[in-house]
C-alpha positions in Angstrom: 132.4 3.3 87.7 134.5 3.0 84.6 132.9 4.0 81.3 132.5 2.3 77.9 136.1 2.0 76.6 134.8 1.7 73.0 133.9 5.4 73.2 137.1 7.5 73.2 138.2 11.1 72.8 139.6 10.2 69.4 136.1 9.4 68.2 135.1 13.0 68.9 137.4 14.1 66.0 135.8 11.5 63.7 132.1 12.2 64.4 131.7 15.7 65.8 131.8 19.1 64.1 135.2 20.6 65.1 133.9 23.8 66.8 134.8 22.4 70.2 138.2 21.1 71.4 137.3 19.1 74.6 139.7 17.8 77.1 141.0 14.3 76.9 139.0 13.5 80.0 135.5 11.9 79.5 133.5 12.1 82.6 131.0 9.3 83.2 129.6 10.0 86.7 129.0 12.9 89.0 127.9 13.2 92.5 127.8 16.4 94.5 130.9 18.4 93.5 132.9 15.4 92.4 133.1 13.8 89.0 134.7 10.5 87.8 136.1 9.8 84.4 136.2 6.6 82.3 139.4 5.5 84.1 137.8 6.1 87.5 139.9 9.1 88.2 138.1 11.6 90.5 137.9 15.4 90.0 136.6 18.2 92.1 134.3 20.4 90.1 134.9 24.1 90.4 133.5 24.7 86.9 129.9 23.6 87.5 129.3 23.1 83.7 130.0 26.9 83.3 127.7 28.1 86.2 125.0 25.6 85.3 125.2 22.8 87.9 124.1 25.1 90.8 123.4 22.1 93.0 126.2 20.0 91.8 125.7 16.6 90.1 122.7 14.3 90.7 121.3 16.4 93.5 118.4 14.2 95.0 115.9 17.1 94.7 116.6 17.4 91.0 116.8 13.7 90.1 113.6 13.1 92.2 111.7 15.9 90.3 112.9 14.6 86.9 112.0 11.0 87.6 108.6 11.9 89.0 107.7 14.1 86.1 109.3 11.7 83.7 106.6 9.2 84.6 103.8 11.8 84.2 104.1 14.0 81.2 107.0 15.1 79.0 105.8 17.3 76.2 102.7 19.0 74.9 103.8 21.9 72.8 102.3 25.3 73.6 98.9 24.6 72.3 98.3 23.6 75.9 99.9 24.8 79.1 101.0 22.5 81.9 101.2 22.5 85.7 105.0 22.6 86.2 105.2 25.6 83.9 102.4 27.5 85.7 104.1 26.7 89.0 107.5 27.9 87.8 106.2 31.1 86.3 104.4 31.8 89.5 107.6 31.2 91.5 109.6 33.5 89.3 107.1 36.4 89.2 106.4 36.2 93.0 110.2 36.3 93.7 111.2 39.2 91.3 110.0 42.5 89.8 108.4 40.6 86.9 104.8 40.0 86.2 105.1 37.8 83.1 107.4 34.9 82.0 108.3 33.5 78.6 110.1 30.1 78.7 112.8 28.9 76.3 115.6 26.3 76.3 118.8 28.3 76.5 120.3 31.6 77.5 120.7 32.6 73.8 117.0 31.9 73.2 115.9 33.9 76.2 118.1 36.8 75.0 116.8 36.5 71.5 113.2 36.8 72.9 114.3 39.8 75.0 115.8 41.6 72.0 112.8 40.8 69.7 110.4 42.0 72.4 112.3 45.3 72.9 112.3 46.0 69.2 108.6 45.1 68.9 107.7 47.2 71.9 109.5 50.2 70.4 107.9 49.7 67.0 104.4 49.5 68.4 104.7 52.4 70.8 107.1 54.8 69.0 107.6 53.8 65.4 110.0 52.1 63.1 113.0 54.5 63.5 113.3 53.6 67.3 115.5 50.5 66.7 118.9 51.2 68.2 120.2 48.6 70.7 123.1 49.6 72.9 125.4 46.9 74.2 128.9 46.7 75.6 132.4 45.5 74.7 133.3 42.1 75.9 129.7 41.2 76.6 128.4 37.8 75.8 124.7 37.2 75.1 124.6 33.9 73.2 125.4 32.5 69.7 122.2 33.0 67.7 122.9 35.6 64.9 121.0 38.3 66.7 122.5 37.7 70.2 126.0 37.2 69.0 125.8 40.5 67.1 124.7 42.2 70.2 127.4 40.6 72.3 130.5 42.7 72.1 133.1 40.2 70.8 133.8 40.4 67.1 135.6 37.1 67.1 132.3 35.3 67.7 130.2 37.4 65.3 132.4 38.1 62.3 132.5 35.8 59.3 128.8 35.0 58.8 127.8 37.7 56.4 125.8 40.9 57.0 124.9 41.3 60.7 121.6 42.6 62.1 121.8 46.4 62.1 121.3 49.3 64.6 123.5 47.8 67.3 126.0 50.1 69.0 128.9 48.8 71.2 130.3 50.9 74.0 133.0 50.5 76.7 131.5 48.9 79.8 131.2 51.2 82.8 131.7 54.3 80.7 128.9 56.8 81.5 130.1 59.5 79.2 130.1 57.1 76.2 126.6 56.1 77.0 125.4 59.7 77.3 126.9 60.4 73.9 125.5 57.4 72.2 121.9 57.2 73.5 119.1 59.0 71.8 115.3 58.9 71.3 116.0 56.2 68.6 117.4 53.9 71.3 115.0 51.0 72.0 117.1 49.1 74.5 120.3 48.9 76.6 121.4 45.4 77.2 124.1 44.4 79.7 125.2 41.8 82.2 125.3 43.2 85.7 128.5 41.3 86.2 130.2 40.4 82.9 131.1 36.7 82.8 132.8 35.6 79.6 134.3 39.1 79.3 136.5 38.6 82.4 134.3 38.8 85.6 133.8 42.6 85.4 131.3 44.1 87.8 129.1 47.0 86.7 129.8 50.2 88.7 126.8 51.3 90.8 127.0 54.8 89.2 127.1 53.3 85.7 124.0 51.2 86.5 122.1 54.3 87.7 123.1 56.1 84.6 121.8 53.2 82.4 118.5 53.3 84.2 118.1 57.1 84.2 119.2 57.6 80.6 116.9 54.7 79.4 114.0 56.3 81.2 114.8 59.7 79.7 114.8 58.3 76.1 111.9 55.7 76.6 114.4 52.8 76.1 114.1 49.5 77.9 116.9 48.1 80.2 117.6 44.4 79.6 119.6 42.5 82.2 121.2 39.3 80.9 121.4 37.3 84.1 122.0 34.0 82.3 125.2 33.5 84.3 124.6 35.7 87.4 121.1 34.6 88.1 119.6 31.9 90.3 121.7 32.4 93.4 125.1 32.7 91.7 126.0 36.0 93.3 124.4 35.3 96.7 121.1 37.0 95.7 118.4 35.2 93.7 119.2 37.6 90.9 122.2 40.0 90.8 120.0 43.1 90.2 118.6 42.6 93.7 121.9 43.9 95.2 121.8 47.0 93.1 119.7 50.1 93.0 118.4 49.3 89.5 115.4 47.2 88.4 115.5 46.2 84.7 112.5 46.1 82.4 113.4 42.7 81.0 115.6 40.0 82.7 116.8 36.8 81.2 117.7 33.6 83.1 119.0 30.2 82.0 122.1 28.1 83.0 121.4 27.5 86.8 117.6 27.7 86.4 117.6 24.0 85.4 120.6 22.9 87.4 121.8 21.1 84.3 118.5 20.5 82.5 118.0 22.9 79.6 115.6 25.7 80.4 115.5 29.4 80.1 113.2 32.2 81.0 112.6 35.8 80.0 111.0 37.9 82.7 109.2 41.2 82.2 106.2 43.4 83.1 102.7 43.1 81.9 102.8 46.4 80.1 105.9 45.3 78.0 104.8 41.6 77.7 101.6 42.5 75.8 103.7 43.3 72.7 104.6 39.6 72.3 101.0 38.9 71.3 99.9 35.6 69.8 102.1 34.6 66.9 104.9 37.0 67.4 107.4 34.5 69.0 107.5 30.9 70.1 109.4 27.8 71.1 108.6 24.2 70.5 110.1 23.0 73.8 110.0 26.2 75.8 108.1 25.5 79.1 108.0 21.8 78.7 106.9 19.9 81.8 110.2 18.0 82.3 112.3 21.2 82.3 109.8 23.2 84.4 109.6 20.4 87.0 113.3 20.5 87.4 113.3 24.3 87.5 110.8 24.3 90.4 113.0 21.9 92.3 116.0 24.2 91.7 114.2 27.2 93.1 112.9 25.3 96.0 116.5 24.6 97.1 118.2 27.8 96.0 115.7 30.5 96.8 116.0 30.5 100.6 118.0 32.5 103.0 120.2 29.6 104.1 121.4 28.7 100.6 121.9 32.3 99.6 123.9 33.1 102.8 125.9 29.9 102.2 127.0 31.3 98.8 128.5 34.4 100.4 130.3 32.3 103.0 131.7 30.1 100.3 132.9 33.2 98.4 134.9 34.2 101.4 136.5 30.7 101.6 137.5 31.0 97.9 138.9 34.5 98.4 140.9 33.6 101.4 142.3 30.4 99.8 143.2 32.2 96.6 144.9 35.0 98.5 147.0 32.5 100.4 148.0 30.8 97.1 148.9 34.2 95.7 150.9 35.3 98.7 153.1 32.2 98.0 153.3 32.3 94.2 152.5 35.9 93.1 150.4 35.0 90.0 147.3 37.1 90.4 146.8 40.9 90.2 143.4 40.6 91.9 140.5 38.3 92.7 137.1 39.7 91.5 133.5 38.8 91.2 130.6 38.1 93.5 129.3 35.1 95.3 130.4 32.0 93.4 131.2 33.7 90.2 134.9 34.4 90.9 137.7 35.5 88.6 141.4 35.3 89.5 143.1 37.8 87.2 146.7 36.9 86.2 149.4 39.5 86.7 151.8 40.7 84.0 154.2 37.9 84.6 151.6 35.3 83.5 149.6 37.4 81.0 147.7 35.4 78.4 148.3 32.1 80.2 144.9 31.4 81.8 144.6 28.1 79.8 147.9 26.9 81.2 146.4 27.0 84.7 143.2 25.3 83.6 145.2 22.4 81.9 147.5 22.1 85.0 144.4 21.9 87.2 142.9 19.0 85.2 146.2 17.2 85.8 145.7 17.7 89.5 142.1 16.5 89.5 140.4 19.8 89.4 137.9 21.2 86.9 138.0 25.0 86.5 137.3 27.6 83.7 138.8 30.6 82.1 137.2 34.0 81.2 139.4 35.2 78.4 143.1 34.7 78.2 143.9 36.4 81.6 141.3 35.2 84.0 140.9 31.8 85.8 137.2 31.5 86.5 135.5 29.5 89.2 131.7 28.8 89.2 131.2 25.8 91.4 128.0 24.4 92.9 126.3 26.9 95.2 126.1 24.1 97.9 129.6 22.7 97.4 130.8 21.2 100.7 133.5 23.2 102.5 135.7 20.1 102.5 135.6 20.1 98.7 136.5 23.8 98.5 139.5 23.1 100.8 140.6 20.1 98.8 140.0 21.8 95.5 142.1 24.8 96.5 144.9 22.4 97.5 144.8 20.8 94.1 144.7 24.3 92.5 147.8 25.3 94.5 149.6 22.3 93.2 148.6 23.3 89.6 149.8 26.9 90.2 153.1 25.6 91.6 153.6 23.5 88.4 152.8 26.5 86.1 155.2 28.7 88.1 157.9 26.1 87.9 157.5 25.9 84.2 
């Protein structure tokens, strides 16, 4: 199981652009919720490739779909449609509010399409002055120039020259601020129903209702970015399903391909007609390989047993983290939904989330952070209970090391 020893972490610094600083560990094999590195060391995966590997590593349904489609048809471009794309679009529309689907390759691209569609819809129906997009502080919507400008984190969007205009950022969950900012010139309100990168912050039900009613009042569209929350992550197929609010446009990616790059923008027929021929496109979007894998993902995830299992596993994580906290007093709260969980550090450990992540790797556990104060867990939706138990034991050892200094 050992890897190619000629390929080392040092080479990353020689041949890769330095916008990432990966760990010294180089994984070479994954199976289920376990991963092995070049030295054969085993890790339990509580990171899931940042909420992507929704069925763990090398799930037989996914490898089977990929191999089968790989021997049939890989790519056509969108001058022709293909069977896996038609099947996946049908699955998505029959399972959600949506009537129409646009396929892309990544969450940023799905969000780019959503924002372009919202602007075009407003232009066509109401005129050029209806262009304001309202988004929220600490939001994350991708790294294209449009999506990173709409995302509410200046650290990611500053330093690239003039940004796209008519974007307003407001505090999340602040109804009064939204009431003050919205007008008939607002074309869209974009939000994550549960902020991921921003620190695992849930949208208040009253705030969501205000988003919907104010958008309706001002003829604005509601865009839900469900790139991280979608495809079973919260214990519903999409997070909006556990709220009283239905968006006009929804974006999905990450878990939709279980690790294979694919994304989708979902919307209604009435709104979709404004992306007419030539207004937007994607070379690889909806390619047969990605869509075949997406179909296999939904086949496994979108059933009552899997979704109920996510909620059971959430309870295991909450109980385990509470026990660790009773012993070491490091967290102020555990928040999130389903298997998108954030353990928020208390004032004694403020700003030290990365220390917990690094200590975890030392103990054979892969985890994540969401900002400097939140340790984030986004494991496989079907992670075996034994792996949760063992992973939490490893995390406890990591916590003990950080506490001991």
